[in-house]
N, C-alpha and C positions, 0 to 999 in steps of 0.2 A: 456550580463549577463543573465544567466538562473535562473529563479525564479520558485519555486514550491509552490503551495498553496493548503493545504489539507482542506477538509471540510467534514461534515457528522457525526462526532463523537457525543457522548452523553451518556445518561443513558438509559439502556434497561434491561428488566427483563430476567432472564434465559429462554432460548428457543426462544427468540425474534430475530429480524433481524435489521441490519443497513447496509447502503451502504455508503462507503467512496469514496470521489472523490479527485483527485489530478490534478489540472490544471497547465500547464506549459507555460512559455513564450519561445520565441526562435523558431528556425526553425529545431532544431535537434531532436525533439521528435520521429519522425517516424524512425530514424536511431539509436535509443538508446534503451537500455534495461530499463524497468521500474520495480521497485520492491517496495513491501510493507514490512516494518519491524515493529517490536513492541518492547517496553521495559517496563517491569513491575517493580515496585519499588523493589530495591535490586537485580535486575537481569540484565544480559547483554542483549544488543539489539540482537534480533534474526530475521532471515529472515522468513517471513510469506508466501509470494508468489512472483513470478517473471513472467513478460511477456517480452520475448525477441524480438529484432528487427526482428528476423526470424519467429515470430508468434508461438513460442512455449511457454508453460507455465509449471511451476513447483510449488509445494507447500510443506510446512512443513508437516510432518506426522500428527501433532496435529490438522491440519485444513482441511486435505483432506476430500472431501465429504461434507464439510460445507461451505467453502469459495470459491469464484470464482473471479479471476482477469480477467479484460477485458480492452481493450483500444480502444479509438476512435481517430484515427490519424487525422481526419478532425478537431477535437476539441482540439487536443493536450492534451487529458485528459485520465487518467487511473482510473479505478474504482476497488473497492474491495467490492463485495457483501458478507456479512457475515450472515449466517443463523445458527439456532440452537446454539445460543451463550451460552457460559458457563462462570461462574465466573472467571475461569482461563484465559479467553480471555481478562480480564481487563488489560489495558496497554495504554501507549501513542503510537499511530501508526504513523509511518513516511513513507513518500514517498521518493524514491531515483531514480534519473535518472543517468544512466551510459552511457557516451558517448565515443565511440571508435574512436577518431580522431587520430592525430599524436601521442598523448599520451592519455591514458585512464583517464577520469575525472568523478568524482562523484559529484552530486549535491543533496542536501537534502532539504526537506521541514521543516516547523517549528514544525510539529506534531499536532495530534488531539487526545484528550482523549476519550477513550472508556471505559465505566464502566458497567459491567454486575452484577446486584445486584437486589434482591427482596426487 
């Protein structure tokens, strides 16, 4: 069973920074894609950043230059460093693991709230 546990959310002022962490169990981390998604009230869940098993990264246009995704395969953990935060970044942030085994499988964390407000 794969479990993902996010941490690091909270309340921050505009322009501030936060670092989210997503720790996973299981042995498939390093052969899986890891993504951060977010969902604001009344909006659909959207992709924020992805780190692939091939060591490539991609970002939503709205966060390029401000957010950085990284992974530590030794710790089975993926991070999202968020700088220059804006009120529109307020959302619940979710971590997702995509495993490409015999069949593709997605696993989600429980989410962590990020609120950007003065």
